[in-house]
C-alpha positions as protocol buffer text, in pm:
chain_id: "A"
residue {
  index: 1
  type: MET
  ca { x: -761 y: 907 z: 4002 }
}
residue {
  index: 2
  type: VAL
  ca { x: -607 y: 554 z: 3960 }
}
residue {
  index: 3
  type: ALA
  ca { x: -945 y: 440 z: 3786 }
}
residue {
  index: 4
  type: GLU
  ca { x: -906 y: 735 z: 3553 }
}
residue {
  index: 5
  type: LYS
  ca { x: -549 y: 668 z: 3467 }
}
residue {
  index: 6
  type: LEU
  ca { x: -656 y: 300 z: 3399 }
}
residue {
  index: 7
  type: ARG
  ca { x: -934 y: 412 z: 3158 }
}
residue {
  index: 8
  type: GLU
  ca { x: -683 y: 651 z: 2980 }
}
residue {
  index: 9
  type: PHE
  ca { x: -425 y: 384 z: 2951 }
}
residue {
  index: 10
  type: GLU
  ca { x: -677 y: 126 z: 2820 }
}
residue {
  index: 11
  type: LYS
  ca { x: -780 y: 392 z: 2553 }
}
residue {
  index: 12
  type: ARG
  ca { x: -419 y: 429 z: 2451 }
}
residue {
  index: 13
  type: VAL
  ca { x: -378 y: 50 z: 2418 }
}
residue {
  index: 14
  type: LYS
  ca { x: -684 y: 0 z: 2219 }
}
residue {
  index: 15
  type: ASN
  ca { x: -595 y: 286 z: 1992 }
}
residue {
  index: 16
  type: ARG
  ca { x: -237 y: 123 z: 1936 }
}
residue {
  index: 17
  type: VAL
  ca { x: -380 y: -206 z: 1872 }
}
residue {
  index: 18
  type: SER
  ca { x: -622 y: -83 z: 1624 }
}
residue {
  index: 19
  type: ILE
  ca { x: -355 y: 95 z: 1440 }
}
residue {
  index: 20
  type: ALA
  ca { x: -139 y: -219 z: 1436 }
}
residue {
  index: 21
  type: LEU
  ca { x: -433 y: -436 z: 1318 }
}
residue {
  index: 22
  type: ALA
  ca { x: -503 y: -180 z: 1053 }
}
residue {
  index: 23
  type: GLY
  ca { x: -148 y: -206 z: 935 }
}
residue {
  index: 24
  type: ALA
  ca { x: -152 y: -577 z: 934 }
}
residue {
  index: 25
  type: PHE
  ca { x: -464 y: -579 z: 719 }
}
residue {
  index: 26
  type: ALA
  ca { x: -295 y: -328 z: 486 }
}
residue {
  index: 27
  type: LEU
  ca { x: 3 y: -556 z: 449 }
}
residue {
  index: 28
  type: VAL
  ca { x: -212 y: -860 z: 377 }
}
residue {
  index: 29
  type: ILE
  ca { x: -411 y: -651 z: 110 }
}
residue {
  index: 30
  type: ALA
  ca { x: -72 y: -530 z: -55 }
}
residue {
  index: 31
  type: LEU
  ca { x: 67 y: -884 z: -68 }
}
residue {
  index: 32
  type: SER
  ca { x: -260 y: -1000 z: -234 }
}
residue {
  index: 33
  type: TRP
  ca { x: -207 y: -732 z: -515 }
}
residue {
  index: 34
  type: ASN
  ca { x: 171 y: -822 z: -549 }
}
residue {
  index: 35
  type: GLU
  ca { x: 133 y: -1074 z: -825 }
}
residue {
  index: 36
  type: ALA
  ca { x: -130 y: -895 z: -1017 }
}
residue {
  index: 37
  type: ILE
  ca { x: 85 y: -577 z: -1025 }
}
residue {
  index: 38
  type: LYS
  ca { x: 396 y: -787 z: -1116 }
}
residue {
  index: 39
  type: GLU
  ca { x: 195 y: -920 z: -1410 }
}
residue {
  index: 40
  type: VAL
  ca { x: 72 y: -598 z: -1536 }
}
residue {
  index: 41
  type: VAL
  ca { x: 410 y: -451 z: -1513 }
}
residue {
  index: 42
  type: SER
  ca { x: 568 y: -752 z: -1710 }
}
residue {
  index: 43
  type: ASP
  ca { x: 294 y: -707 z: -1969 }
}
residue {
  index: 44
  type: ILE
  ca { x: 379 y: -332 z: -1992 }
}
residue {
  index: 45
  type: ILE
  ca { x: 748 y: -407 z: -2046 }
}
residue {
  index: 46
  type: GLY
  ca { x: 684 y: -672 z: -2297 }
}
residue {
  index: 47
  type: TYR
  ca { x: 439 y: -449 z: -2494 }
}
residue {
  index: 48
  type: LEU
  ca { x: 712 y: -169 z: -2500 }
}
residue {
  index: 49
  type: ASN
  ca { x: 955 y: -438 z: -2609 }
}
residue {
  index: 50
  type: ILE
  ca { x: 1203 y: -349 z: -2351 }
}
residue {
  index: 51
  type: VAL
  ca { x: 1502 y: -575 z: -2340 }
}
residue {
  index: 52
  type: GLY
  ca { x: 1844 y: -568 z: -2178 }
}
residue {
  index: 53
  type: PRO
  ca { x: 2019 y: -700 z: -1874 }
}
residue {
  index: 54
  type: THR
  ca { x: 1796 y: -830 z: -1591 }
}
residue {
  index: 55
  type: TYR
  ca { x: 1893 y: -537 z: -1352 }
}
residue {
  index: 56
  type: TYR
  ca { x: 1759 y: -291 z: -1619 }
}
residue {
  index: 57
  type: TYR
  ca { x: 1437 y: -494 z: -1641 }
}
residue {
  index: 58
  type: LYS
  ca { x: 1403 y: -470 z: -1258 }
}
residue {
  index: 59
  type: ILE
  ca { x: 1482 y: -85 z: -1241 }
}
residue {
  index: 60
  type: ILE
  ca { x: 1232 y: -34 z: -1511 }
}
residue {
  index: 61
  type: ALA
  ca { x: 973 y: -260 z: -1345 }
}
residue {
  index: 62
  type: ALA
  ca { x: 1035 y: -78 z: -1012 }
}
residue {
  index: 63
  type: ILE
  ca { x: 972 y: 247 z: -1175 }
}
residue {
  index: 64
  type: ILE
  ca { x: 656 y: 144 z: -1340 }
}
residue {
  index: 65
  type: THR
  ca { x: 534 y: -21 z: -1018 }
}
residue {
  index: 66
  type: THR
  ca { x: 604 y: 307 z: -825 }
}
residue {
  index: 67
  type: ILE
  ca { x: 410 y: 523 z: -1088 }
}
residue {
  index: 68
  type: ILE
  ca { x: 108 y: 257 z: -1057 }
}
residue {
  index: 69
  type: GLY
  ca { x: 135 y: 286 z: -680 }
}
residue {
  index: 70
  type: VAL
  ca { x: 149 y: 655 z: -663 }
}
residue {
  index: 71
  type: LEU
  ca { x: -143 y: 696 z: -912 }
}
residue {
  index: 72
  type: GLY
  ca { x: -350 y: 440 z: -707 }
}
residue {
  index: 73
  type: ILE
  ca { x: -275 y: 621 z: -387 }
}
residue {
  index: 74
  type: MET
  ca { x: -370 y: 954 z: -529 }
}
residue {
  index: 75
  type: TYR
  ca { x: -692 y: 806 z: -676 }
}
residue {
  index: 76
  type: PHE
  ca { x: -800 y: 637 z: -361 }
}
residue {
  index: 77
  type: SER
  ca { x: -698 y: 937 z: -140 }
}
residue {
  index: 78
  type: LYS
  ca { x: -935 y: 1148 z: -360 }
}
residue {
  index: 79
  type: TRP
  ca { x: -1193 y: 882 z: -341 }
}
residue {
  index: 80
  type: SER
  ca { x: -1184 y: 858 z: 37 }
}
residue {
  index: 81
  type: GLU
  ca { x: -1196 y: 1252 z: 69 }
}
residue {
  index: 82
  type: ASP
  ca { x: -1514 y: 1259 z: -148 }
}
residue {
  index: 83
  type: GLY
  ca { x: -1687 y: 1035 z: 99 }
}
residue {
  index: 84
  type: LYS
  ca { x: -1616 y: 1292 z: 381 }
}
residue {
  index: 85
  type: LYS
  ca { x: -1783 y: 1582 z: 218 }
}
């Protein structure tokens, strides 16, 4: 009974550690994309000739970044589901 509980505990620990490591790797990936996304957003804002106070620029940049991020999540979610079929 004790050995069985220890095995179950070990499984839970491994599961939690793997989730934490996956999250850490996801954070590293996100940070590596940070500058590239900022550059794309800056180019889009420049192309659209948007000018104004700095906070307007930051709000517009956040909106564009959010749209790009949501589209990326939707695309890659669909992409990963296609591999499961």
